[in-house]
C-alpha positions in Angstrom: 0.0 0.0 0.0 2.9 2.4 0.7 4.0 2.5 -2.9 0.5 3.6 -3.9 0.7 6.5 -1.5 4.1 7.5 -3.1 2.6 7.1 -6.6 -0.1 9.7 -6.0 2.3 12.7 -6.0 3.8 11.2 -9.2 0.5 11.7 -11.0 0.8 15.4 -10.3 3.8 15.8 -12.6 1.8 15.9 -15.9 -0.6 18.4 -14.2 2.3 20.6 -13.2 3.9 20.5 -16.6 0.6 21.4 -18.3 0.2 24.3 -15.9 3.7 25.6 -16.6 3.4 25.1 -20.4 0.1 27.0 -20.6 0.6 29.4 -17.8 -2.2 28.1 -15.6 -2.1 29.8 -12.2 -3.9 28.7 -9.0 -6.2 31.6 -9.3 -7.3 30.4 -12.7 -8.4 27.1 -11.2 -10.1 28.9 -8.2 -12.0 31.1 -10.7 -14.0 28.0 -11.7 -16.0 28.6 -8.5 -17.0 26.6 -5.5 -20.4 25.4 -6.8 -19.2 24.0 -10.1 -16.3 22.3 -8.4 -18.4 20.8 -5.7 -21.0 19.8 -8.3 -18.4 17.9 -10.3 -17.2 16.1 -7.1 -20.8 15.1 -6.4 -21.3 13.8 -9.9 -18.1 11.8 -9.6 -19.2 10.4 -6.2 -22.6 9.4 -7.7 -20.7 7.6 -10.3 -18.7 5.7 -7.7 -21.8 5.0 -5.5 -23.6 3.6 -8.5 -20.7 1.2 -9.1 -21.0 0.2 -5.4 -24.8 -0.3 -5.8 -24.2 -2.5 -8.8 -21.7 -4.6 -6.9 -24.0 -5.0 -3.9 -26.9 -5.9 -6.2 -24.8 -8.6 -8.0 -23.5 -10.0 -4.6 -27.0 -10.1 -3.0 -28.5 -11.8 -6.1 -25.9 -14.6 -6.2 -24.8 -14.9 -2.6 -27.8 -13.8 -0.6 -27.2 -12.0 2.7 -23.4 -12.1 2.8 -23.2 -8.6 4.2 -25.2 -5.4 4.5 -26.0 -3.6 1.3 -24.4 -0.4 2.5 -21.2 -2.2 3.5 -20.9 -3.8 0.1 -21.4 -0.4 -1.6 -18.7 1.1 0.6 -16.2 -1.8 -0.1 -16.7 -1.4 -3.9 -16.3 2.4 -3.7 -13.1 1.9 -1.6 -11.7 -0.6 -4.1 -11.6 2.2 -6.7 -8.5 3.6 -4.9 -6.5 0.7 -6.4 -7.8 1.6 -9.9 -6.9 5.2 -9.4 -3.3 4.3 -8.6 -2.5 1.7 -11.3 -2.0 2.0 -15.1 -5.1 1.0 -17.2 -7.4 1.5 -14.1 -7.2 -2.1 -13.0 -7.1 -3.7 -9.6 -10.5 -3.1 -8.0 -11.6 -6.6 -8.8 -8.8 -8.0 -6.6 -10.0 -6.0 -3.6 -13.6 -7.3 -3.8 -12.4 -10.9 -4.3 -10.1 -10.5 -1.3 -13.0 -9.0 0.8 -15.5 -11.7 -0.2 -12.9 -14.4 0.5 -12.4 -12.9 4.0 -16.2 -13.2 4.5 -15.9 -16.9 4.0 -17.0 -17.0 0.3 -15.4 -19.6 -1.9 -12.7 -18.0 -4.1 -14.3 -19.2 -7.3 -17.7 -17.6 -6.3 -16.0 -14.4 -5.2 -14.2 -14.4 -8.6 -17.6 -14.8 -10.4 -19.0 -11.8 -8.6 -16.0 -9.7 -9.5 -16.1 -10.8 -13.1 -19.8 -9.8 -13.6 -19.0 -6.5 -12.0 -15.9 -5.7 -14.1 -17.2 -7.1 -17.4 -20.4 -5.0 -17.3 -18.3 -2.0 -16.4 -15.8 -2.6 -19.2 -18.6 -3.3 -21.7 -20.5 -0.1 -20.8 -17.4 2.1 -21.0 -16.3 0.4 -24.2 -19.5 1.1 -26.0 -19.6 4.7 -24.9 -15.9 5.1 -25.9 -16.5 3.5 -29.3 -19.3 5.9 -30.0 -17.0 8.8 -29.0 -14.3 7.4 -31.3 -16.7 7.2 -34.3 -17.9 10.7 -33.7 -14.2 11.9 -33.6 -13.6 10.2 -37.0 -16.7 11.8 -38.5 -15.5 15.2 -37.4 -12.1 14.7 -39.0 -10.1 13.9 -35.8 -8.7 10.8 -37.4 -5.8 10.1 -35.0 -7.9 10.8 -31.9 -10.6 8.6 -33.2 -8.3 5.8 -34.1 -6.5 5.9 -30.7 -9.9 5.8 -28.9 -11.3 3.0 -31.0 -8.1 0.9 -30.9 -7.9 1.1 -27.1 -11.6 0.7 -26.4 -12.2 -2.2 -28.9 -9.0 -4.0 -27.7 -9.9 -3.8 -24.0 -13.6 -4.6 -24.4 -13.0 -7.5 -26.8 -10.3 -9.0 -24.6 -12.6 -9.0 -21.5 -15.7 -10.2 -23.4 -13.9 -13.0 -25.2 -12.3 -14.3 -22.0 -15.6 -14.1 -20.2 -17.5 -16.0 -22.9 -14.8 -18.6 -23.4 -14.7 -19.3 -19.7 -18.3 -20.3 -19.9 -17.5 -23.0 -22.5 -13.9 -24.1 -21.7 -11.8 -24.8 -18.6 -8.6 -22.7 -18.6 -5.4 -24.0 -17.2 -1.9 -22.6 -17.0 -0.1 -23.4 -20.4 2.1 -26.4 -20.1 5.3 -24.5 -21.0 4.7 -21.9 -18.3 3.9 -24.7 -15.8 7.2 -26.4 -16.5 9.0 -23.0 -16.2 7.4 -22.2 -12.8 8.1 -25.7 -11.4 11.7 -25.5 -12.6 12.3 -22.1 -11.1 10.4 -22.5 -7.8 10.8 -26.2 -7.3 8.2 -27.6 -4.8 6.7 -24.2 -4.1 6.2 -23.8 -7.9 4.4 -27.1 -8.1 2.1 -25.9 -5.3 1.4 -22.6 -7.0 0.6 -24.2 -10.3 -1.8 -26.7 -8.7 -3.6 -24.0 -6.7 -3.9 -21.8 -9.8 -5.2 -24.6 -12.0 -7.7 -25.6 -9.3 -8.9 -22.0 -8.9 -9.3 -21.6 -12.7 -11.2 -24.9 -13.0 -13.5 -24.1 -10.1 -14.1 -20.5 -11.5 -14.9 -21.8 -15.0 -17.3 -24.3 -13.5 -19.0 -21.6 -11.5 -19.3 -19.4 -14.6 -20.9 -22.2 -16.6 -23.2 -22.9 -13.6 -24.4 -19.3 -13.4 -24.7 -18.8 -17.1 -27.4 -21.5 -17.1 -29.4 -19.7 -14.3 -32.5 -18.0 -15.9 -32.0 -14.9 -13.8 -28.4 -14.3 -14.9 -29.4 -12.5 -18.1 -31.6 -10.1 -16.0 -28.8 -9.5 -13.5 -26.3 -8.9 -16.3 -28.6 -6.5 -18.1 -29.5 -4.5 -15.0 -25.8 -4.3 -14.1 -24.9 -3.1 -17.6 -27.6 -0.4 -17.5 -26.3 0.8 -14.1 -22.8 0.9 -15.5 -24.1 3.1 -18.4 -25.7 5.5 -15.9 -22.5 5.4 -13.8 -20.2 6.4 -16.7 -22.7 9.0 -17.8 -22.4 10.8 -14.4 -18.6 10.7 -14.9 -19.1 12.4 -18.2 -21.4 15.0 -17.0 -18.9 16.0 -14.3 -16.8 17.8 -16.9 -19.9 19.8 -18.2 -20.4 21.0 -14.6 -16.8 22.2 -14.3 -16.9 23.8 -17.7 -19.9 25.9 -16.7 -17.6 27.6 -14.2 -15.3 28.7 -16.9 -18.0 29.9 -19.3 -17.5 27.0 -21.7 -20.8 25.9 -23.3 -21.1 22.1 -23.7 -24.1 19.9 -23.6 -24.4 16.7 -21.6 -23.9 14.4 -24.6 -20.7 16.2 -25.8 -19.4 16.1 -22.2 -20.0 12.4 -21.9 -18.4 11.7 -25.2 -15.3 13.9 -24.5 -14.8 12.2 -21.1 -15.3 8.7 -22.4 -12.9 9.4 -25.3 -10.4 10.8 -22.7 -11.0 7.7 -20.5 -10.1 5.4 -23.4 -6.9 7.3 -24.1 -6.2 7.3 -20.3 -6.5 3.5 -20.4 -3.2 3.3 -22.3 -0.7 1.7 -19.9 1.6 4.6 -19.9 1.0 6.6 -16.7 -0.5 6.0 -13.2 -4.2 6.6 -13.2 -4.0 7.9 -16.8 -2.5 11.1 -15.5 -1.8 13.5 -18.3 -3.4 11.2 -20.9 -6.9 11.9 -19.7 -6.4 15.6 -19.6 -4.9 15.7 -23.0 -7.6 13.4 -24.3 -10.3 15.8 -23.5 -8.5 18.7 -25.2 -7.7 16.5 -28.2 -11.3 15.3 -28.5 -13.1 18.6 -28.2 -10.6 20.4 -30.4 -10.1 17.7 -33.1 -6.4 17.6 -32.4 -3.7 15.1 -33.0 -3.0 13.8 -29.4 0.6 13.3 -30.3 1.1 16.9 -31.5 2.3 18.9 -28.5 2.5 22.2 -30.3 -1.1 23.2 -29.5 -1.6 26.8 -28.5 -3.1 28.1 -25.3 -6.0 29.8 -27.1 -8.0 26.6 -27.3 -10.3 25.1 -24.7 -9.3 26.3 -21.3 -6.8 24.1 -19.5 -8.1 25.5 -16.2 -11.4 23.6 -16.8 -9.5 20.4 -17.6 -7.2 20.7 -14.6 -10.2 21.6 -12.3 -12.1 18.6 -13.6 -9.1 16.3 -12.9 -8.8 17.5 -9.4 -12.6 17.1 -8.7 -12.9 13.6 -10.3 -9.5 12.1 -9.4 -7.7 13.7 -6.5 -10.7 14.3 -4.3 -12.1 10.8 -4.8 -8.7 9.3 -4.1 -8.9 10.6 -0.6 -12.4 9.3 -0.1 -11.8 5.9 -1.6 -8.6 5.4 0.4 -10.5 6.0 3.6 -13.2 3.5 2.6 -10.6 1.0 1.5 -8.8 1.0 4.8 -11.9 1.2 7.0 -14.0 -1.4 5.2 -12.2 -3.6 2.6 -9.0 -4.1 4.5 -10.3 -4.1 8.1 -10.5 -7.3 10.1 -13.9 -8.9 9.8 -15.4 -12.2 11.1 -15.9 -14.9 8.6 -19.5 -15.9 7.8 -20.6 -19.4 6.9 -19.3 -20.4 3.4 -21.9 -20.0 0.7 
């Protein structure tokens, strides 16, 4: 956990460089106003809470009364801290699996819950990002559109293919990799390989079992729609900030800009997409080449972009960290295995 705390200041470096390059002063950010800033924070927190509600809904449907609804929401919101501090926004699924395992849930069933949660999240984000990419292409922003589409299609396809294949096939560690692990780690390596293969076999079995349940389609559909709403609030957060700078942008444009930026931020280059997400919004709204750093300061205000980043990234980091420590990582009594 300590390295993640250290990683947070690192994410400030792109922000500082942008501020220096385009002469953005603290007073420019403060000029956005308290109400637009707080409004953007609220929109982002609604986004996170909706993610938590979705996770709690999935958990309750498949596992019953494992924990209180509010506790499950808090754990899922807290897990976002891990996503905020890793490249490509991954890691939250491991927190919820860890939490459910501590509650006495079988690892394979905990993995299934996490998979439904993350797959619906990725699918919703992927579809919205793809729409943003197509719109960018239609408006002549070819490089921006290609980057958005390449990233969103790749990530969405990977998750969906793995998810669907898991319902039909039992995955195991490739033989070559098994031999390498056993050779390098000896007896411990054999134990790791056996445990990993057992976990994958059990997980694939649980996936097949739940795919056959009549209510699974309904659970997946509702979870997907909640994810669409969740990402939409994330997109609207930029419109709220923009209002404070006098920028006129409608909700749809804001959602498309943010989801396009989110796709670019998913490139595994910086922690939490720092720098990439900010430049992605500028590039999308101004039809720029995201790899052309000669843009002038006369375009869309960087103060709005930096203010949005603070409201939707740095403020939530503090909140999610508190929930992560207090809920997901705290000592809890095990319940009876489900």
